N, C-alpha and C positions, 0 to 999 in steps of 0.2 A: 469435640472430636479433636482427639489425638493424634498427632501424624506421626508415619514409621516411615522407614524404609520404601515399605510395602505400600502406602497409601497415598503418598507424597504427589506423584505423578497422577493420580486420579484427582486430587484437589486441585492441582495446575490446572487440569483440563475442565475441572468443573468451574473455577475461577477465570475459565477466558485469557488465559496466561499460556497454554501450548495445548495446540494443534494436535489432532491424533495421528495426522501425516507422520507429524518427528517421533512417535512414539511405535509405528508398525514396524519399522525398521528394527528396533531392539537394542539400536549403541547409543543408549542414554544413559550417561554414567550418574548414580545416587552416591555421595559420600555423607555419611554422618559426620558431625562434628559438637562438641559439646563445649559449653562454656556458662555464663549466668543462664542461659537458655538452651533448648534443643536446637540444633540447626541443620540444614540438608543442602550440600550444593549439588545443583542439577544440572550436568551439561551433555552437548552431546557437539559434532561437529556441523552442524544443519543450520545454527541459529545462535542466536543469545542467549547465556544461559540466565540461570536464577539461583536466587540465595535465600531460604526459605527460614524462617525460624518461629519460636513456637516459646509461649513462657511453658517451663518445666514444670508439669504434673506433678513431681516429687517436690515442687517448692508451694503446694497446695492452693487451693483456689484464687484466680486473678481479680485484683479489684482497679478501682479507678485509679490511676497515676502509675499502672506497672511500668518497667523500664522499657518493657517495647511500645508502649502508647508513647514517652516521651521519644523514643527513636523515629517512630514513625513519625511524630509531628516534625520533628528534625528534616528528613527525608523529605517529607511536603513540601516545607518551607523552601528547601533546597531547590525541590523544582521548578520553584516560579520565581528563583533569581538563575541568570545564566552563568553568573562570576560561580557561584555556590556549585549550581548543576555539575559545572567541570571538576569539583574536586569531591564530589561524594558518589558514592554508589547511584545508579539510577532508581527511583521508587517507583513502583510497580501497585503496592495493594497493602490494604491495613484491615484487617478481619476484627472487629475489635471484639464480636460473639464468641471467637473462639480463639483470639489474641494470637494471630498468625499474621507476621509482616513477610512481606513480598518484594524483594529488592533485585536488581541485574547483578549478574554474577560477573563480578571484574577480573578478567585473563585476557591474554596470560599476564602474571601479576606476580612479584611475592614481597612479602613482609619485608621492613627496612632491615630487621632483624636477620632474615634468612640471607638478605643480599651480604651483609656484613661478613655471616659465616660464611657463606660461599666463597666470597672473594678474598677474605681476610685483611681486607683495608676501610676504611671510616670515609665511604665515597662522598666527595664533597659537593658534585653537582647533586646529588642526593639529600644530602642536608640543607643546599638552599634552596631543591625544591619544596620541602618540608616546612621551610621556616616563611616562604613563600603563601604556600596551601593556606596554613595556621595562621596568618596575618589578617589573609582574605576572607575566610570563617569568621573569625571574631569582628572583622569591619562589614561584612555583608550582614550577619546575624546582628551584628549591635545595630545596624540602621532598622532590623525588625523590631528589636527590640523597645527602640524609641519612639519608633513613626507606626508599626503596625497592630495589626490588635493586640489585643492582652493574650499571654502564652498560657494560659491556664493549664496545657499539659506538661509545662515545663517546672520540674522543680525546682525549689531553691538549694541546690548544691554546696555543701559545707561539709568536708573531709572529718571523717571519724576522727584521724591521727592528731586534728589541731586540739582534742582533749582527751590529753594524755590519761589526767586521772581515771577515768575510766579502765585502762586497762588492770589486768588481773594476771598474777605471775604463776600460776597452779594449772594444771594437766586438767581437763575436763571433758566430756563428750564430745563438746564442740574445739575443742581448742590442744593441739597435736604437744606431745613433749617439746619438737623446736619452736613451737611459737610460743611457748611457756617462757623457754631459754630468750627467747629475741626481748620478749618484755622485763626480763629479769638484767638483761644485760643493757635494757634503756632506764630503767629504774635504779641500777647500781650508779648513774652519771645523773643526781639531781639538778645540775644546771643542764643536764640535754631536756629534762623533763619541764620545765621551766622555761625555756627558750620554746619547747615546740609550744606550749600553753600559752607563752607572748605573740605568739603568729595570730592565734583566732582575733582578738581586737582589731588587725593592721587588714582581716579579711574585709575586701571590697565585693561588692556584687555591681559588676561594669560592664557585662556582655553576659552573651549566652557562650557559655563554655563544653569543650567535649568532655570533660572530667576524669578521663581516664586516658590521656595522651602519653604514649610510649609508641616505640617501633615497633612494638605486634600491630599497633592498628597504622600503621602506615603502609599502603600498598604500595611499590615502586613498579614502574615499567620504561622500559628504555625502548624509545619508540625511530624505530627505521636505520637508514645509514648514517644519521647525523647522531645518533645516540642522546637525541635528548631525553632527560628523564622529567617523567609526569610522576603525579603523587595523588593517592584517593586515602580520604581518611574516612576510615572506615568504624564499626561497631561505637556506634552514640548513643548506648543504652544508660549511658550515666549523665546523660547530656542535662544540662540545666543553668538557671541562672546562677552565677557567680564571677569569680574575680581571674582573669583573663593569665594574670601572672602563672597561677596552679596549671593552666595546660603548658605555658611556657616549659616552666620546672618539673612537669614529664618526660619533657623530649629531653633537657638536660641532665634529667637523673638516668637517662637510659644511655648516653653516652658515659655518663660517671659511672656506673656501675660496669658495663664493658670495658672500662678502661683497670678498672680494680679485679676485674675477674681474670684479664690478661697477666696480672702481677703473677710472683712466687713468693708469698709472705711464709715466711719462718719465723720460729719464736725468737726474740729478742733483735730481732732487725732493728734499722733505721728507717725514718720515713725517707728518708735520701734512697737508702737501698733498696725498701721496696720500690718505690719508680724505679729504680735500674732497672729491676727484674722483669720492668711490664715488657710484653709482646708487642702491644700497640706503645707507640713512642709518645711522648708527652705532645710532640709538636703536632703531631697524626691528630691527636684528641683536641687540641688546641686551634688546628684550622678548620675542623670539621664543627667545633664547636659556633666559633667566628663565622660559619659559612651560615650556618643555621640563623644564630640571633642577628648580625647584619642583614640579612634577607628577609626576616620577620620585623627589623625595627625598622628598616628603612619604607616600609608600607604604611608606618604608621604617623599622623601628623602631632608628633609631640616634641615638645622643647627638651634640651639638653637634661633639666633637673627632672622631668617625669619622667623622662628615658632610663635616668641613674635610679630612680625610683623603681622604675618595672624591673629593672635587670637585677637589682637587691631583690626585691621580691621573689621574682623567680627561683633565685641560687638557694633561698631560705625554704621557698617551697619544693625543690629539686632535694633537698635536705629531709622535709619530711614524708618526699614522696620515698625515699631510700627507706626510713623507717617501715611503713607501710606496707612496701612491697616486700620486705624482709620478713614481715610478719606473712603478708597474704601466699608468697611463694615457698614456705614451710607447712602449710596446712597438711600434710601427709609425710611428716620427715620427724623423725628421732632427734636427730641432730642438727647443728647450725653449721654451715661451713665454716672454713678458715675467712673465706672471700666474703662472705657474709656479716664476721664479727667485724672483719679490716672495715666494710662499707658501715657498718653501724659506729665504730672510730671516727671517721669522718665528717659524719655530721654533726658532732660537737664543733668543729675545728668551722662548718659550714656557718654554723648558727653561727657562731660567735661572732663571725666577720663574713658574711658575702659578701662584702665589697672586694675583700682582700684575695677569696678566693675565685671568684670571678676573675681576676687578672692571673693570678699565681698559678693554679691550675687548668684555668680555662681559658684563660688570655684574651677574656671579654672585657671590652671599658665600653662605656654608656656615650 
């Protein structure tokens, strides 16, 4: 069975998620959303909505260990833990035969990226809420990893960017001209390749991680007159066992790239003049990054040395994420933007001295 906008309601009724009484009024909205998998947001004003995902048919036949199985496993684990259940979309069902995952639709909410774009500011309450939520997920999922049953449905996550020798700077049917240019830029800096390669031996399997943590996967809701900010972490398709610092680095990467994109780089500019051109003040970047990091680190029971090691790893992984994101974001492009080139140049400094960058750029200290 392949889900479409025409039959997704029928599936929800057959699976006992949706009653016929909610359909007869004809006011149900169905919005198609495409990412790694097919997805549909189903909602109306009469009850909770649903987010339905299915393995993309054009990706070939599914097999054991699909990304949807990993995501379903995460939501099932969260449903049995009150602290996790409050931070992830509610789990409804997983149809392994047809590879269909049904979770609750989180609304009203917007992604952290959309919030920042709408308001033009880096929200400190949202940064703190994301830090607290991510730390809670790492702590609670970590307990499951250490004390629960074997997590056979979760893969061992190891980012492909930590093996840069596999990159090929040529245009191919599966690689755009812009992607080839990104690889060429990276390979023009042997020290950058060496430092990316050096990250892999330091990779630790110390928890269950999201694997693709970024602003787009953080849904933000401001509740009531108090304006309290709550966060829901979504899209756990890449979840697996891995290094929790990778998730932290993913959020730091979002902040860094947003700041870089707010600059107005010109040929011949110095680092100081580029920084001065940013629409997002460096002080605002640092305040938000500190809010996120301090909220995250304060939830962990780590001594000062372990905290410093975690921060250094997270900044280094943020640099790796910038390179990975530059490649993935240009899959349909012919050219690489000036901002993307600037971001790639930043990565060399970040990897050369992550502790220094944590302080000077992000204003962070262990």
